[in-house]
All heavy atoms as TSV, in Angstrom:
chain	resi	resn	atom	element	x	y	z
A	1	MET	N	N	-38.871	20.230	-16.013
A	1	MET	CA	C	-38.087	19.232	-16.674
A	1	MET	C	C	-38.665	18.931	-18.061
A	1	MET	O	O	-37.928	18.773	-19.023
A	1	MET	CB	C	-38.038	17.961	-15.824
A	1	MET	CG	C	-37.168	16.885	-16.396
A	1	MET	SD	S	-36.838	15.539	-15.255
A	1	MET	CE	C	-38.204	14.477	-15.577
A	2	ILE	N	N	-39.968	18.878	-18.133
A	2	ILE	CA	C	-40.617	18.594	-19.415
A	2	ILE	C	C	-40.336	19.715	-20.412
A	2	ILE	O	O	-40.003	19.461	-21.566
A	2	ILE	CB	C	-42.132	18.378	-19.218
A	2	ILE	CG1	C	-42.372	17.082	-18.447
A	2	ILE	CG2	C	-42.867	18.360	-20.549
A	2	ILE	CD1	C	-43.783	16.887	-17.965
A	3	VAL	N	N	-40.461	20.953	-19.945
A	3	VAL	CA	C	-40.229	22.104	-20.824
A	3	VAL	C	C	-38.781	22.107	-21.311
A	3	VAL	O	O	-38.513	22.312	-22.505
A	3	VAL	CB	C	-40.568	23.425	-20.091
A	3	VAL	CG1	C	-40.153	24.625	-20.910
A	3	VAL	CG2	C	-42.053	23.482	-19.770
A	4	GLN	N	N	-37.841	21.857	-20.412
A	4	GLN	CA	C	-36.423	21.836	-20.796
A	4	GLN	C	C	-36.135	20.727	-21.800
A	4	GLN	O	O	-35.419	20.944	-22.780
A	4	GLN	CB	C	-35.537	21.670	-19.566
A	4	GLN	CG	C	-35.532	22.879	-18.677
A	4	GLN	CD	C	-34.752	22.637	-17.402
A	4	GLN	OE1	O	-34.342	21.516	-17.100
A	4	GLN	NE2	N	-34.551	23.691	-16.631
A	5	LEU	N	N	-36.669	19.551	-21.573
A	5	LEU	CA	C	-36.465	18.435	-22.496
A	5	LEU	C	C	-37.058	18.760	-23.863
A	5	LEU	O	O	-36.428	18.502	-24.890
A	5	LEU	CB	C	-37.092	17.152	-21.948
A	5	LEU	CG	C	-37.008	15.916	-22.832
A	5	LEU	CD1	C	-35.549	15.536	-23.093
A	5	LEU	CD2	C	-37.749	14.756	-22.203
A	6	ALA	N	N	-38.232	19.364	-23.868
A	6	ALA	CA	C	-38.882	19.727	-25.132
A	6	ALA	C	C	-38.044	20.741	-25.896
A	6	ALA	O	O	-37.835	20.599	-27.110
A	6	ALA	CB	C	-40.277	20.284	-24.870
A	7	GLN	N	N	-37.536	21.746	-25.190
A	7	GLN	CA	C	-36.731	22.772	-25.843
A	7	GLN	C	C	-35.414	22.213	-26.374
A	7	GLN	O	O	-35.012	22.502	-27.495
A	7	GLN	CB	C	-36.459	23.931	-24.884
A	7	GLN	CG	C	-37.691	24.747	-24.587
A	7	GLN	CD	C	-37.464	25.772	-23.490
A	7	GLN	OE1	O	-36.446	25.762	-22.804
A	7	GLN	NE2	N	-38.434	26.664	-23.314
A	8	ARG	N	N	-34.747	21.408	-25.568
A	8	ARG	CA	C	-33.459	20.830	-25.991
A	8	ARG	C	C	-33.627	19.868	-27.155
A	8	ARG	O	O	-32.763	19.781	-28.024
A	8	ARG	CB	C	-32.799	20.098	-24.823
A	8	ARG	CG	C	-32.094	20.993	-23.849
A	8	ARG	CD	C	-31.238	20.174	-22.918
A	8	ARG	NE	N	-32.036	19.091	-22.346
A	8	ARG	CZ	C	-32.153	18.834	-21.057
A	8	ARG	NH1	N	-31.518	19.554	-20.188
A	8	ARG	NH2	N	-32.896	17.853	-20.630
A	9	SER	N	N	-34.713	19.113	-27.157
A	9	SER	CA	C	-34.921	18.086	-28.177
A	9	SER	C	C	-35.686	18.598	-29.392
A	9	SER	O	O	-35.808	17.883	-30.386
A	9	SER	CB	C	-35.686	16.898	-27.579
A	9	SER	OG	O	-34.992	16.373	-26.471
A	10	GLY	N	N	-36.251	19.798	-29.297
A	10	GLY	CA	C	-37.033	20.334	-30.395
A	10	GLY	C	C	-38.340	19.585	-30.618
A	10	GLY	O	O	-38.770	19.395	-31.751
A	11	ILE	N	N	-38.963	19.145	-29.513
A	11	ILE	CA	C	-40.224	18.408	-29.594
A	11	ILE	C	C	-41.265	19.129	-28.750
A	11	ILE	O	O	-40.949	20.040	-27.987
A	11	ILE	CB	C	-40.062	16.943	-29.125
A	11	ILE	CG1	C	-39.544	16.877	-27.678
A	11	ILE	CG2	C	-39.132	16.178	-30.060
A	11	ILE	CD1	C	-39.419	15.479	-27.107
A	12	SER	N	N	-42.514	18.721	-28.880
A	12	SER	CA	C	-43.586	19.336	-28.089
A	12	SER	C	C	-43.488	18.873	-26.632
A	12	SER	O	O	-42.839	17.875	-26.325
A	12	SER	CB	C	-44.947	18.946	-28.657
A	12	SER	OG	O	-45.204	17.571	-28.423
A	13	GLU	N	N	-44.169	19.612	-25.760
A	13	GLU	CA	C	-44.182	19.221	-24.345
A	13	GLU	C	C	-44.874	17.877	-24.156
A	13	GLU	O	O	-44.472	17.085	-23.303
A	13	GLU	CB	C	-44.843	20.309	-23.508
A	13	GLU	CG	C	-43.988	21.551	-23.389
A	13	GLU	CD	C	-44.602	22.615	-22.496
A	13	GLU	OE1	O	-45.433	22.286	-21.629
A	13	GLU	OE2	O	-44.237	23.788	-22.669
A	14	ASP	N	N	-45.922	17.615	-24.938
A	14	ASP	CA	C	-46.593	16.314	-24.849
A	14	ASP	C	C	-45.652	15.185	-25.239
A	14	ASP	O	O	-45.624	14.129	-24.590
A	14	ASP	CB	C	-47.841	16.281	-25.730
A	14	ASP	CG	C	-48.984	17.097	-25.152
A	14	ASP	OD1	O	-49.008	17.300	-23.917
A	14	ASP	OD2	O	-49.849	17.513	-25.935
A	15	ALA	N	N	-44.861	15.399	-26.290
A	15	ALA	CA	C	-43.899	14.375	-26.712
A	15	ALA	C	C	-42.810	14.203	-25.661
A	15	ALA	O	O	-42.362	13.078	-25.395
A	15	ALA	CB	C	-43.284	14.754	-28.060
A	16	ALA	N	N	-42.382	15.291	-25.043
A	16	ALA	CA	C	-41.371	15.210	-23.979
A	16	ALA	C	C	-41.912	14.450	-22.782
A	16	ALA	O	O	-41.224	13.611	-22.196
A	16	ALA	CB	C	-40.924	16.606	-23.571
A	17	ARG	N	N	-43.170	14.730	-22.423
A	17	ARG	CA	C	-43.813	14.020	-21.309
A	17	ARG	C	C	-43.880	12.523	-21.606
A	17	ARG	O	O	-43.573	11.687	-20.755
A	17	ARG	CB	C	-45.211	14.600	-21.081
A	17	ARG	CG	C	-45.926	14.031	-19.882
A	17	ARG	CD	C	-47.272	14.713	-19.640
A	17	ARG	NE	N	-47.095	16.111	-19.254
A	17	ARG	CZ	C	-47.372	17.150	-20.034
A	17	ARG	NH1	N	-47.848	16.976	-21.252
A	17	ARG	NH2	N	-47.190	18.385	-19.613
A	18	GLN	N	N	-44.250	12.180	-22.822
A	18	GLN	CA	C	-44.328	10.767	-23.197
A	18	GLN	C	C	-42.951	10.127	-23.175
A	18	GLN	O	O	-42.799	8.970	-22.758
A	18	GLN	CB	C	-44.965	10.614	-24.583
A	18	GLN	CG	C	-45.207	9.173	-24.980
A	18	GLN	CD	C	-46.135	8.447	-24.010
A	18	GLN	OE1	O	-47.201	8.942	-23.673
A	18	GLN	NE2	N	-45.715	7.285	-23.552
A	19	GLN	N	N	-41.943	10.864	-23.603
A	19	GLN	CA	C	-40.575	10.337	-23.593
A	19	GLN	C	C	-40.125	10.030	-22.169
A	19	GLN	O	O	-39.517	8.990	-21.914
A	19	GLN	CB	C	-39.637	11.345	-24.248
A	19	GLN	CG	C	-38.246	10.830	-24.466
A	19	GLN	CD	C	-37.375	11.842	-25.222
A	19	GLN	OE1	O	-37.647	13.031	-25.241
A	19	GLN	NE2	N	-36.336	11.354	-25.834
A	20	ILE	N	N	-40.460	10.904	-21.239
A	20	ILE	CA	C	-40.112	10.667	-19.840
A	20	ILE	C	C	-40.849	9.445	-19.313
A	20	ILE	O	O	-40.264	8.595	-18.632
A	20	ILE	CB	C	-40.409	11.911	-18.984
A	20	ILE	CG1	C	-39.426	13.032	-19.351
A	20	ILE	CG2	C	-40.323	11.584	-17.495
A	20	ILE	CD1	C	-39.771	14.374	-18.756
A	21	MET	N	N	-42.135	9.335	-19.622
A	21	MET	CA	C	-42.903	8.170	-19.178
A	21	MET	C	C	-42.319	6.883	-19.740
A	21	MET	O	O	-42.256	5.863	-19.047
A	21	MET	CB	C	-44.371	8.311	-19.592
A	21	MET	CG	C	-45.100	9.443	-18.900
A	21	MET	SD	S	-45.146	9.258	-17.120
A	21	MET	CE	C	-46.287	7.903	-16.998
A	22	ASN	N	N	-41.865	6.905	-20.985
A	22	ASN	CA	C	-41.249	5.724	-21.586
A	22	ASN	C	C	-39.941	5.375	-20.892
A	22	ASN	O	O	-39.626	4.202	-20.708
A	22	ASN	CB	C	-41.014	5.950	-23.076
A	22	ASN	CG	C	-42.299	6.037	-23.867
A	22	ASN	OD1	O	-43.355	5.614	-23.416
A	22	ASN	ND2	N	-42.219	6.612	-25.055
A	23	MET	N	N	-39.171	6.394	-20.504
A	23	MET	CA	C	-37.891	6.150	-19.841
A	23	MET	C	C	-38.066	5.518	-18.474
A	23	MET	O	O	-37.299	4.645	-18.089
A	23	MET	CB	C	-37.094	7.453	-19.702
A	23	MET	CG	C	-36.483	7.930	-20.985
A	23	MET	SD	S	-35.348	9.317	-20.769
A	23	MET	CE	C	-36.404	10.587	-20.108
A	24	ILE	N	N	-39.082	5.966	-17.718
A	24	ILE	CA	C	-39.248	5.440	-16.364
A	24	ILE	C	C	-40.177	4.234	-16.309
A	24	ILE	O	O	-40.388	3.663	-15.254
A	24	ILE	CB	C	-39.730	6.522	-15.378
A	24	ILE	CG1	C	-41.116	7.033	-15.732
A	24	ILE	CG2	C	-38.726	7.650	-15.285
A	24	ILE	CD1	C	-41.705	7.967	-14.699
A	25	GLY	N	N	-40.740	3.864	-17.428
A	25	GLY	CA	C	-41.588	2.677	-17.454
A	25	GLY	C	C	-43.021	2.949	-17.058
A	25	GLY	O	O	-43.741	2.038	-16.683
A	26	GLY	N	N	-43.454	4.192	-17.105
A	26	GLY	CA	C	-44.834	4.527	-16.763
A	26	GLY	C	C	-45.021	4.683	-15.271
A	26	GLY	O	O	-44.088	4.652	-14.492
A	27	ILE	N	N	-46.255	4.860	-14.886
A	27	ILE	CA	C	-46.604	4.999	-13.477
A	27	ILE	C	C	-47.406	3.771	-13.090
A	27	ILE	O	O	-48.436	3.485	-13.692
A	27	ILE	CB	C	-47.432	6.280	-13.239
A	27	ILE	CG1	C	-46.591	7.498	-13.605
A	27	ILE	CG2	C	-47.919	6.355	-11.796
A	27	ILE	CD1	C	-47.343	8.802	-13.565
A	28	PRO	N	N	-46.923	3.027	-12.098
A	28	PRO	CA	C	-47.645	1.810	-11.719
A	28	PRO	C	C	-49.018	2.140	-11.142
A	28	PRO	O	O	-49.188	3.130	-10.446
A	28	PRO	CB	C	-46.746	1.164	-10.668
A	28	PRO	CG	C	-45.924	2.269	-10.123
A	28	PRO	CD	C	-45.771	3.266	-11.243
A	29	LEU	N	N	-49.973	1.319	-11.457
A	29	LEU	CA	C	-51.308	1.481	-10.910
A	29	LEU	C	C	-51.342	0.894	-9.509
A	29	LEU	O	O	-50.481	0.114	-9.124
A	29	LEU	CB	C	-52.329	0.768	-11.801
A	29	LEU	CG	C	-52.395	1.265	-13.242
A	29	LEU	CD1	C	-53.340	0.394	-14.044
A	29	LEU	CD2	C	-52.841	2.712	-13.285
A	30	ALA	N	N	-52.324	1.267	-8.744
A	30	ALA	CA	C	-52.447	0.759	-7.374
A	30	ALA	C	C	-52.891	-0.690	-7.411
A	30	ALA	O	O	-54.023	-1.032	-7.137
A	30	ALA	CB	C	-53.433	1.613	-6.595
A	31	THR	N	N	-51.980	-1.551	-7.803
A	31	THR	CA	C	-52.271	-2.980	-7.863
A	31	THR	C	C	-51.273	-3.691	-6.970
A	31	THR	O	O	-50.816	-3.146	-5.985
A	31	THR	CB	C	-52.173	-3.489	-9.315
A	31	THR	OG1	O	-50.858	-3.217	-9.814
A	31	THR	CG2	C	-53.203	-2.817	-10.208
A	32	ARG	N	N	-50.872	-4.848	-7.348
A	32	ARG	CA	C	-49.974	-5.637	-6.506
A	32	ARG	C	C	-48.626	-4.981	-6.308
A	32	ARG	O	O	-47.936	-5.269	-5.345
A	32	ARG	CB	C	-49.810	-7.036	-7.073
A	32	ARG	CG	C	-49.354	-7.059	-8.497
A	32	ARG	CD	C	-49.466	-8.444	-9.092
A	32	ARG	NE	N	-49.226	-8.295	-10.516
A	32	ARG	CZ	C	-48.326	-8.935	-11.183
A	32	ARG	NH1	N	-47.613	-9.848	-10.596
A	32	ARG	NH2	N	-48.150	-8.714	-12.452
A	33	SER	N	N	-48.198	-4.080	-7.186
A	33	SER	CA	C	-46.879	-3.466	-7.037
A	33	SER	C	C	-46.811	-2.558	-5.820
A	33	SER	O	O	-45.749	-2.326	-5.289
A	33	SER	CB	C	-46.503	-2.676	-8.292
A	33	SER	OG	O	-47.366	-1.577	-8.452
A	34	THR	N	N	-47.930	-2.011	-5.355
A	34	THR	CA	C	-47.897	-1.114	-4.205
A	34	THR	C	C	-48.158	-1.839	-2.891
A	34	THR	O	O	-47.947	-1.260	-1.837
A	34	THR	CB	C	-48.928	0.019	-4.363
A	34	THR	OG1	O	-50.220	-0.559	-4.505
A	34	THR	CG2	C	-48.604	0.901	-5.549
A	35	GLY	N	N	-48.591	-3.070	-2.939
A	35	GLY	CA	C	-48.870	-3.799	-1.709
A	35	GLY	C	C	-47.654	-3.947	-0.831
A	35	GLY	O	O	-47.696	-3.694	0.368
A	36	GLY	N	N	-46.526	-4.323	-1.407
A	36	GLY	CA	C	-45.297	-4.458	-0.638
A	36	GLY	C	C	-44.820	-3.131	-0.107
A	36	GLY	O	O	-44.291	-3.053	1.007
A	37	SER	N	N	-45.011	-2.088	-0.863
A	37	SER	CA	C	-44.602	-0.758	-0.425
A	37	SER	C	C	-45.386	-0.339	0.812
A	37	SER	O	O	-44.816	0.176	1.767
A	37	SER	CB	C	-44.819	0.274	-1.536
A	37	SER	OG	O	-44.032	-0.041	-2.655
A	38	ARG	N	N	-46.679	-0.563	0.783
A	38	ARG	CA	C	-47.513	-0.196	1.940
A	38	ARG	C	C	-47.090	-0.974	3.180
A	38	ARG	O	O	-47.030	-0.423	4.275
A	38	ARG	CB	C	-48.983	-0.455	1.638
A	38	ARG	CG	C	-49.572	0.499	0.658
A	38	ARG	CD	C	-51.046	0.246	0.487
A	38	ARG	NE	N	-51.549	0.999	-0.638
A	38	ARG	CZ	C	-52.359	0.529	-1.550
A	38	ARG	NH1	N	-52.797	-0.697	-1.462
A	38	ARG	NH2	N	-52.754	1.276	-2.554
A	39	GLU	N	N	-46.813	-2.260	2.992
A	39	GLU	CA	C	-46.409	-3.079	4.131
A	39	GLU	C	C	-45.076	-2.616	4.689
A	39	GLU	O	O	-44.889	-2.564	5.909
A	39	GLU	CB	C	-46.326	-4.540	3.713
A	39	GLU	CG	C	-47.678	-5.140	3.404
A	39	GLU	CD	C	-47.563	-6.517	2.766
A	39	GLU	OE1	O	-46.437	-7.038	2.654
A	39	GLU	OE2	O	-48.606	-7.058	2.381
A	40	LEU	N	N	-44.141	-2.264	3.809
A	40	LEU	CA	C	-42.835	-1.798	4.274
A	40	LEU	C	C	-42.955	-0.468	5.005
A	40	LEU	O	O	-42.344	-0.276	6.055
A	40	LEU	CB	C	-41.860	-1.668	3.105
A	40	LEU	CG	C	-40.447	-1.211	3.462
A	40	LEU	CD1	C	-39.800	-2.125	4.506
A	40	LEU	CD2	C	-39.579	-1.140	2.215
A	41	VAL	N	N	-43.749	0.450	4.490
A	41	VAL	CA	C	-43.949	1.740	5.163
A	41	VAL	C	C	-44.577	1.518	6.535
A	41	VAL	O	O	-44.139	2.108	7.529
A	41	VAL	CB	C	-44.821	2.687	4.302
A	41	VAL	CG1	C	-45.244	3.907	5.101
A	41	VAL	CG2	C	-44.075	3.104	3.058
A	42	ALA	N	N	-45.580	0.664	6.620
A	42	ALA	CA	C	-46.226	0.387	7.899
A	42	ALA	C	C	-45.233	-0.228	8.888
A	42	ALA	O	O	-45.204	0.152	10.063
A	42	ALA	CB	C	-47.419	-0.545	7.698
A	43	PHE	N	N	-44.418	-1.165	8.409
A	43	PHE	CA	C	-43.422	-1.783	9.283
A	43	PHE	C	C	-42.405	-0.757	9.769
A	43	PHE	O	O	-42.105	-0.673	10.956
A	43	PHE	CB	C	-42.698	-2.922	8.568
A	43	PHE	CG	C	-41.506	-3.428	9.322
A	43	PHE	CD1	C	-41.670	-4.177	10.469
A	43	PHE	CD2	C	-40.217	-3.135	8.895
A	43	PHE	CE1	C	-40.568	-4.633	11.196
A	43	PHE	CE2	C	-39.115	-3.578	9.591
A	43	PHE	CZ	C	-39.291	-4.334	10.752
A	44	LEU	N	N	-41.873	0.065	8.853
A	44	LEU	CA	C	-40.855	1.039	9.237
A	44	LEU	C	C	-41.394	2.098	10.193
A	44	LEU	O	O	-40.643	2.657	10.996
A	44	LEU	CB	C	-40.264	1.700	7.992
A	44	LEU	CG	C	-39.433	0.774	7.097
A	44	LEU	CD1	C	-39.047	1.493	5.810
A	44	LEU	CD2	C	-38.207	0.256	7.824
A	45	ALA	N	N	-42.692	2.366	10.130
A	45	ALA	CA	C	-43.308	3.336	11.032
A	45	ALA	C	C	-43.688	2.721	12.374
A	45	ALA	O	O	-44.046	3.439	13.303
A	45	ALA	CB	C	-44.540	3.942	10.379
A	46	SER	N	N	-43.577	1.418	12.481
A	46	SER	CA	C	-44.000	0.742	13.708
A	46	SER	C	C	-42.851	0.655	14.715
A	46	SER	O	O	-41.684	0.875	14.396
A	46	SER	CB	C	-44.495	-0.677	13.391
A	46	SER	OG	O	-43.396	-1.530	13.087
A	47	ASP	N	N	-43.207	0.307	15.948
A	47	ASP	CA	C	-42.205	0.114	17.002
A	47	ASP	C	C	-41.292	-1.066	16.703
A	47	ASP	O	O	-40.163	-1.119	17.192
A	47	ASP	CB	C	-42.886	-0.099	18.349
A	47	ASP	CG	C	-43.559	1.158	18.872
A	47	ASP	OD1	O	-43.142	2.275	18.469
A	47	ASP	OD2	O	-44.505	1.038	19.676
A	48	ARG	N	N	-41.762	-2.017	15.891
A	48	ARG	CA	C	-40.946	-3.198	15.570
A	48	ARG	C	C	-39.692	-2.831	14.787
A	48	ARG	O	O	-38.726	-3.579	14.772
A	48	ARG	CB	C	-41.783	-4.208	14.785
A	48	ARG	CG	C	-42.910	-4.796	15.625
A	48	ARG	CD	C	-43.824	-5.712	14.855
A	48	ARG	NE	N	-43.144	-6.592	13.953
A	48	ARG	CZ	C	-43.682	-7.105	12.859
A	48	ARG	NH1	N	-44.925	-6.805	12.541
A	48	ARG	NH2	N	-43.015	-7.913	12.075
A	49	ALA	N	N	-39.682	-1.691	14.137
A	49	ALA	CA	C	-38.533	-1.276	13.336
A	49	ALA	C	C	-37.656	-0.263	14.080
A	49	ALA	O	O	-36.789	0.362	13.475
A	49	ALA	CB	C	-39.006	-0.687	12.021
A	50	ALA	N	N	-37.863	-0.112	15.380
A	50	ALA	CA	C	-37.142	0.905	16.153
A	50	ALA	C	C	-35.636	0.701	16.148
A	50	ALA	O	O	-34.872	1.659	16.284
A	50	ALA	CB	C	-37.667	0.926	17.584
A	51	SER	N	N	-35.161	-0.516	15.970
A	51	SER	CA	C	-33.718	-0.767	16.018
A	51	SER	C	C	-33.056	-0.736	14.645
A	51	SER	O	O	-31.879	-1.030	14.525
A	51	SER	CB	C	-33.449	-2.119	16.686
A	51	SER	OG	O	-34.029	-3.154	15.915
A	52	ILE	N	N	-33.788	-0.372	13.608
A	52	ILE	CA	C	-33.204	-0.284	12.268
A	52	ILE	C	C	-32.552	1.086	12.109
A	52	ILE	O	O	-33.194	2.121	12.272
A	52	ILE	CB	C	-34.272	-0.499	11.175
A	52	ILE	CG1	C	-34.842	-1.909	11.270
A	52	ILE	CG2	C	-33.694	-0.226	9.795
A	52	ILE	CD1	C	-35.951	-2.193	10.291
A	53	HIS	N	N	-31.249	1.067	11.802
A	53	HIS	CA	C	-30.503	2.315	11.637
A	53	HIS	C	C	-29.636	2.208	10.393
A	53	HIS	O	O	-29.077	1.155	10.105
A	53	HIS	CB	C	-29.591	2.573	12.850
A	53	HIS	CG	C	-30.336	2.677	14.130
A	53	HIS	ND1	N	-31.049	3.786	14.470
A	53	HIS	CD2	C	-30.492	1.786	15.140
A	53	HIS	CE1	C	-31.604	3.589	15.663
A	53	HIS	NE2	N	-31.286	2.385	16.078
A	54	GLY	N	N	-29.494	3.290	9.667
A	54	GLY	CA	C	-28.578	3.345	8.534
A	54	GLY	C	C	-28.948	2.446	7.373
A	54	GLY	O	O	-28.080	1.964	6.661
A	55	ALA	N	N	-30.223	2.221	7.158
A	55	ALA	CA	C	-30.662	1.366	6.055
A	55	ALA	C	C	-31.367	2.220	5.003
A	55	ALA	O	O	-32.020	3.201	5.327
A	55	ALA	CB	C	-31.606	0.282	6.568
A	56	ASP	N	N	-31.208	1.835	3.754
A	56	ASP	CA	C	-31.883	2.511	2.645
A	56	ASP	C	C	-32.928	1.573	2.071
A	56	ASP	O	O	-32.635	0.419	1.766
A	56	ASP	CB	C	-30.897	2.869	1.528
A	56	ASP	CG	C	-29.908	3.933	1.945
A	56	ASP	OD1	O	-30.280	4.809	2.742
A	56	ASP	OD2	O	-28.770	3.891	1.463
A	57	TYR	N	N	-34.118	2.085	1.905
A	57	TYR	CA	C	-35.204	1.328	1.304
A	57	TYR	C	C	-35.760	2.141	0.148
A	57	TYR	O	O	-36.002	3.338	0.289
A	57	TYR	CB	C	-36.328	1.047	2.313
A	57	TYR	CG	C	-35.869	0.204	3.470
A	57	TYR	CD1	C	-35.464	0.785	4.662
A	57	TYR	CD2	C	-35.821	-1.173	3.355
A	57	TYR	CE1	C	-35.024	0.016	5.721
A	57	TYR	CE2	C	-35.384	-1.957	4.409
A	57	TYR	CZ	C	-34.991	-1.356	5.584
A	57	TYR	OH	O	-34.560	-2.132	6.625
A	58	ILE	N	N	-35.965	1.510	-0.969
A	58	ILE	CA	C	-36.557	2.180	-2.121
A	58	ILE	C	C	-38.030	1.847	-2.142
A	58	ILE	O	O	-38.409	0.689	-2.324
A	58	ILE	CB	C	-35.864	1.753	-3.427
A	58	ILE	CG1	C	-34.393	2.144	-3.382
A	58	ILE	CG2	C	-36.569	2.375	-4.625
A	58	ILE	CD1	C	-33.578	1.591	-4.522
A	59	ILE	N	N	-38.852	2.855	-1.915
A	59	ILE	CA	C	-40.290	2.666	-1.871
A	59	ILE	C	C	-40.890	3.542	-2.968
A	59	ILE	O	O	-41.187	4.699	-2.763
A	59	ILE	CB	C	-40.871	3.043	-0.487
A	59	ILE	CG1	C	-40.203	2.211	0.594
A	59	ILE	CG2	C	-42.387	2.853	-0.486
A	59	ILE	CD1	C	-40.587	2.590	1.999
A	60	ASP	N	N	-40.981	2.966	-4.159
A	60	ASP	CA	C	-41.472	3.745	-5.290
A	60	ASP	C	C	-42.545	2.998	-6.079
A	60	ASP	O	O	-42.907	3.402	-7.174
A	60	ASP	CB	C	-40.322	4.138	-6.215
A	60	ASP	CG	C	-39.630	2.946	-6.846
A	60	ASP	OD1	O	-40.064	1.803	-6.626
A	60	ASP	OD2	O	-38.647	3.158	-7.563
A	61	GLY	N	N	-43.031	1.909	-5.531
A	61	GLY	CA	C	-44.068	1.163	-6.216
A	61	GLY	C	C	-43.591	0.476	-7.487
A	61	GLY	O	O	-44.366	0.067	-8.312
A	62	GLY	N	N	-42.276	0.381	-7.658
A	62	GLY	CA	C	-41.724	-0.275	-8.830
A	62	GLY	C	C	-41.557	0.654	-10.014
A	62	GLY	O	O	-41.313	0.206	-11.128
A	63	THR	N	N	-41.647	1.965	-9.767
A	63	THR	CA	C	-41.526	2.915	-10.872
A	63	THR	C	C	-40.124	2.927	-11.467
A	63	THR	O	O	-39.953	2.909	-12.663
A	63	THR	CB	C	-41.893	4.336	-10.399
A	63	THR	OG1	O	-43.235	4.310	-9.972
A	63	THR	CG2	C	-41.761	5.344	-11.522
A	64	MET	N	N	-39.121	2.995	-10.629
A	64	MET	CA	C	-37.738	3.097	-11.101
A	64	MET	C	C	-37.062	1.728	-10.996
A	64	MET	O	O	-36.964	1.186	-9.903
A	64	MET	CB	C	-36.967	4.116	-10.271
A	64	MET	CG	C	-37.558	5.518	-10.341
A	64	MET	SD	S	-37.589	6.219	-11.977
A	64	MET	CE	C	-35.887	6.521	-12.241
A	65	PRO	N	N	-36.586	1.199	-12.110
A	65	PRO	CA	C	-35.866	-0.074	-12.029
A	65	PRO	C	C	-34.549	0.126	-11.294
A	65	PRO	O	O	-33.804	1.047	-11.590
A	65	PRO	CB	C	-35.634	-0.454	-13.490
A	65	PRO	CG	C	-35.868	0.782	-14.281
A	65	PRO	CD	C	-36.693	1.707	-13.448
A	66	THR	N	N	-34.293	-0.674	-10.288
A	66	THR	CA	C	-33.065	-0.563	-9.494
A	66	THR	C	C	-32.406	-1.920	-9.363
A	66	THR	O	O	-33.041	-2.952	-9.530
A	66	THR	CB	C	-33.368	-0.018	-8.097
A	66	THR	OG1	O	-34.328	-0.875	-7.473
A	66	THR	CG2	C	-33.912	1.395	-8.138
A	67	VAL	N	N	-31.142	-1.886	-9.065
A	67	VAL	CA	C	-30.383	-3.126	-8.877
A	67	VAL	C	C	-29.909	-3.195	-7.459
A	67	VAL	O	O	-29.508	-2.269	-6.863
A	67	VAL	CB	C	-29.176	-3.172	-9.835
A	67	VAL	CG1	C	-28.363	-4.432	-9.611
A	67	VAL	CG2	C	-29.637	-3.068	-11.251
């Protein structure tokens, strides 16, 4: 993806990589943003979540802004 973006835009691969990072808002560090994700994964893997069906959960540590 980086190579394709660089070629299409006429920029270096480093500039393309930075452009992608700017678009997605960077990569969250393992701080408070991942705490909820870990808890949700643990819950969904537990027996307590056995009756959950047909649900979508976004577990990305806050990388992608969603509505």
